C-alpha positions as CSV (number, residue, x, y, z in Angstrom):
1,X,-10.2,39.3,6.0
2,X,-10.8,41.2,2.8
3,X,-8.8,39.8,-0.2
4,X,-6.9,42.5,-2.1
5,X,-4.9,42.4,-5.3
6,X,-1.8,42.5,-3.2
7,X,-2.8,39.3,-1.5
8,X,-3.4,37.5,-4.8
9,X,-0.1,38.8,-6.2
10,X,1.8,37.5,-3.2
11,X,0.1,34.2,-3.5
12,X,1.1,33.8,-7.1
13,X,4.7,34.8,-6.6
14,X,5.2,32.7,-3.5
15,X,3.5,29.6,-4.8
16,X,4.5,29.5,-8.4
17,X,7.5,27.2,-7.8
18,X,5.4,24.8,-5.8
19,X,2.6,24.9,-8.3
20,X,5.1,24.0,-11.0
21,X,6.3,21.1,-9.0
22,X,2.7,19.9,-8.5
23,X,2.1,20.2,-12.2
24,X,5.2,18.2,-13.1
25,X,4.4,15.4,-10.6
26,X,0.8,15.2,-11.7
27,X,1.9,14.9,-15.4
28,X,4.6,12.3,-14.7
29,X,4.3,9.1,-16.6
30,X,3.2,6.1,-14.4
31,X,2.4,2.8,-16.1
32,X,0.0,1.8,-13.2
33,X,-2.1,4.9,-13.8
34,X,-2.0,4.5,-17.6
35,X,-3.4,1.0,-17.2
36,X,-5.9,2.2,-14.7
37,X,-5.0,-0.4,-12.0
38,X,-4.6,2.0,-9.1
39,X,-8.0,1.1,-7.5
40,X,-8.1,-2.6,-8.6
41,X,-7.4,-4.8,-5.6
42,X,-6.4,-7.8,-7.6
43,X,-3.7,-5.9,-9.4
44,X,-2.2,-4.7,-6.1
45,X,-2.4,-8.2,-4.8
46,X,-0.5,-9.5,-7.9
47,X,2.2,-6.9,-7.5
48,X,2.6,-7.4,-3.7
49,X,2.6,-11.2,-4.2
50,X,5.4,-10.7,-6.7
51,X,7.4,-8.7,-4.2
52,X,6.9,-11.2,-1.3
53,X,7.8,-14.2,-3.4
54,X,11.5,-14.9,-2.9
55,X,11.7,-16.7,-6.2
56,X,10.2,-14.1,-8.4
57,X,11.8,-12.1,-11.2
58,X,12.7,-9.1,-9.1
59,X,15.8,-11.2,-8.1
60,X,16.0,-9.6,-4.6
61,X,15.2,-12.9,-2.9
62,X,13.4,-12.8,0.5
63,X,14.2,-9.2,1.5
64,X,10.5,-8.0,1.2
65,X,9.2,-11.1,2.9
66,X,11.5,-10.6,5.8
67,X,10.4,-7.0,6.0
68,X,6.8,-8.3,6.3
69,X,7.9,-10.5,9.2
70,X,9.3,-7.3,10.9
71,X,6.0,-5.6,10.5
72,X,4.2,-8.7,11.9
73,X,6.5,-8.7,14.9
74,X,5.9,-5.0,15.5
75,X,2.1,-5.7,15.2
76,X,2.3,-8.5,17.7
77,X,1.4,-11.3,15.3
78,X,4.8,-12.9,15.8
79,X,6.4,-13.4,19.1
80,X,10.2,-12.8,19.6
81,X,11.2,-16.5,19.2
82,X,9.1,-17.0,16.0
83,X,10.4,-13.7,14.5
84,X,14.1,-14.5,15.1
85,X,13.7,-18.1,13.8
86,X,12.1,-16.8,10.5
87,X,14.7,-14.1,10.0
88,X,17.5,-16.7,10.2
89,X,15.8,-19.2,7.9
90,X,16.2,-19.7,4.2
91,X,12.8,-18.7,2.8
92,X,13.2,-19.9,-0.8
93,X,10.7,-22.8,-0.3
94,X,8.0,-20.3,0.3
95,X,5.1,-20.3,-2.1
96,X,2.9,-17.2,-2.8
97,X,-0.5,-17.7,-4.3
98,X,-2.6,-14.8,-5.7
99,X,-6.4,-15.3,-5.9
100,X,-5.8,-18.9,-6.8
101,X,-6.4,-20.7,-3.5
102,X,-10.0,-20.4,-2.3
103,X,-10.0,-16.8,-3.8
104,X,-7.7,-15.6,-1.0
105,X,-6.1,-12.3,-2.2
106,X,-2.6,-13.2,-1.1
107,X,-1.6,-16.5,0.5
108,X,2.0,-17.1,1.6
109,X,2.8,-20.7,2.5
110,X,6.0,-22.4,3.7
111,X,5.3,-26.0,4.5
112,X,8.9,-26.7,5.6
113,X,9.0,-23.9,8.1
114,X,5.4,-24.4,9.1
115,X,3.8,-21.0,8.5
116,X,1.1,-19.5,6.3
117,X,0.1,-15.8,6.0
118,X,-3.4,-15.1,4.7
119,X,-3.9,-11.5,3.4
120,X,-7.3,-10.0,2.6
121,X,-6.7,-6.9,0.5
122,X,-9.3,-4.1,0.5
123,X,-9.0,-0.7,-1.3
124,X,-12.4,0.7,-2.1
125,X,-14.8,-2.1,-1.3
126,X,-15.7,-3.0,2.3
127,X,-15.5,-6.5,3.8
128,X,-18.4,-8.6,2.7
129,X,-20.5,-11.1,4.7
130,X,-18.7,-14.1,6.0
131,X,-15.6,-13.5,3.8
132,X,-13.1,-13.4,6.6
133,X,-14.7,-16.5,8.2
134,X,-14.5,-18.3,4.9
135,X,-10.8,-17.7,4.5
136,X,-10.0,-18.4,8.1
137,X,-11.9,-21.7,8.1
138,X,-10.3,-22.8,4.9
139,X,-6.7,-22.1,6.1
140,X,-7.3,-23.7,9.5
141,X,-8.6,-26.9,7.8
142,X,-6.4,-27.1,4.7
143,X,-3.2,-26.2,6.5
144,X,-4.0,-27.7,9.9
145,X,-0.5,-29.3,10.1
146,X,1.2,-25.8,10.0
147,X,1.7,-24.4,13.5
148,X,1.9,-20.8,12.6
149,X,-1.1,-19.3,10.8
150,X,-1.3,-15.6,10.4
151,X,-4.3,-13.6,9.2
152,X,-4.1,-10.0,7.9
153,X,-6.4,-7.4,6.4
154,X,-4.7,-4.8,4.2
155,X,-6.5,-1.4,3.8
156,X,-5.5,2.1,2.7
157,X,-5.8,3.5,6.2
158,X,-5.8,1.8,9.7
159,X,-9.1,0.3,10.5
160,X,-10.7,-2.0,13.1
161,X,-13.8,-2.7,11.1
162,X,-12.8,-6.3,10.6
163,X,-13.3,-6.9,14.4
164,X,-17.1,-6.4,13.9
165,X,-17.3,-9.4,11.4
166,X,-17.5,-13.1,12.0
167,X,-14.0,-14.4,12.8
168,X,-12.6,-10.9,12.3
169,X,-10.9,-10.9,15.6
170,X,-8.5,-13.5,14.3
171,X,-7.1,-10.9,11.8
172,X,-4.7,-8.1,12.3
173,X,-4.9,-4.9,10.2
174,X,-2.0,-3.5,8.3
175,X,-2.2,-0.6,5.8
176,X,-0.7,0.7,2.6
177,X,1.6,3.1,4.5
178,X,3.1,0.0,6.1
179,X,3.6,-1.5,2.7
180,X,5.3,1.5,1.3
181,X,7.6,1.8,4.3
182,X,8.6,-1.9,4.1
183,X,9.4,-1.5,0.4
184,X,11.4,1.7,1.0
185,X,13.4,0.0,3.7
186,X,15.0,-2.1,1.0
187,X,16.0,1.0,-1.0
188,X,19.6,-0.2,-1.2
189,X,18.5,-3.4,-2.9
190,X,16.0,-1.6,-5.2
191,X,18.6,1.0,-6.4
192,X,20.9,-1.7,-7.7
193,X,18.2,-4.0,-9.1
194,X,17.5,-4.5,-12.8
195,X,16.5,-1.1,-14.2
196,X,13.1,-2.3,-15.2
197,X,12.4,-3.8,-11.8
198,X,13.7,-0.6,-10.1
199,X,11.5,1.6,-12.2
200,X,8.4,-0.6,-11.7
201,X,8.8,-0.5,-7.9
202,X,9.4,3.2,-7.9
203,X,6.3,3.8,-10.0
204,X,4.3,1.5,-7.8
205,X,5.4,3.5,-4.7
206,X,4.4,6.8,-6.5
207,X,1.0,5.5,-7.5
208,X,0.2,4.2,-4.0
209,X,1.3,7.5,-2.4
210,X,-0.8,9.5,-4.9
211,X,-3.9,7.4,-5.2
212,X,-4.2,5.2,-2.2
213,X,-2.7,6.9,0.9
214,X,-2.8,10.4,-0.5
215,X,0.7,11.2,0.7
216,X,2.5,12.0,-2.6
217,X,4.8,15.0,-2.9
218,X,2.2,16.9,-4.8
219,X,-0.5,16.2,-2.2
220,X,1.8,17.4,0.6
221,X,2.7,20.5,-1.4
222,X,-1.0,21.2,-2.1
223,X,-1.9,20.9,1.6
224,X,1.0,23.2,2.5
225,X,-0.2,25.9,0.0
226,X,-3.8,25.6,1.1
227,X,-3.0,25.9,4.8
228,X,-1.0,29.1,4.2
229,X,-3.2,30.6,1.5
230,X,-6.7,29.2,2.4
231,X,-8.5,32.6,2.1
232,X,-6.9,33.4,-1.3
233,X,-7.6,30.0,-2.7
234,X,-11.2,30.0,-1.5
235,X,-11.6,33.5,-3.0
236,X,-10.3,32.2,-6.4
237,X,-12.6,29.1,-6.3
238,X,-15.6,31.3,-5.4
239,X,-15.0,33.6,-8.3
240,X,-14.1,31.0,-11.0
241,X,-15.8,31.4,-14.3
242,X,-18.8,29.3,-15.0
243,X,-17.9,27.8,-18.4
244,X,-21.2,25.9,-18.5
245,X,-23.0,28.9,-19.7
246,X,-20.9,29.4,-22.8
């Protein structure tokens, strides 16, 4: 297909509103991007630990933790009886530790209800050495009195790489799309929360969709434009000016 002036004019006219939307979204203020934490696992673990803790300052109680239980039920980690019992329980005795117990990214413990959830969070780095074995062995020994011990890996996209590692078959993978979905399912609570809390959660969702799972509004729009106008865009890229020579 030969690209003509008419093709390029139609491309500009048709895409201008979407390009404006992309520009607006890319330039939107986001405190997580300003602080450069989008690819730092420990910062994500801190934020998610804050959400899952029923006693934290978001003042939404155990709604996010119970959504995590729903995900674990769907993933086969919890059976029906365990799931129903936990949903009906008061979870305010739950403790959430972030990088403070044997360097486990997120450790959720409720001694009274007899469960612990160990989450190993990976964004850019891969699983290293005997990391999963180390955490599993620690939890099994230190919390041997708890009947329900659950082990998760959290990654940007679904993966089964953990199964190739020592003790990795004891872990179940969840991904950041799961996390965004479980947060969004509590939209009714978020929308009436403290304005600062609401804005923080909304900006976290935007940041994850943009930088981690690549599913933000602007990313979707860009893919739509490229799919429809691939030849025109490739032509523009091919003929861009080489500013390096000036």
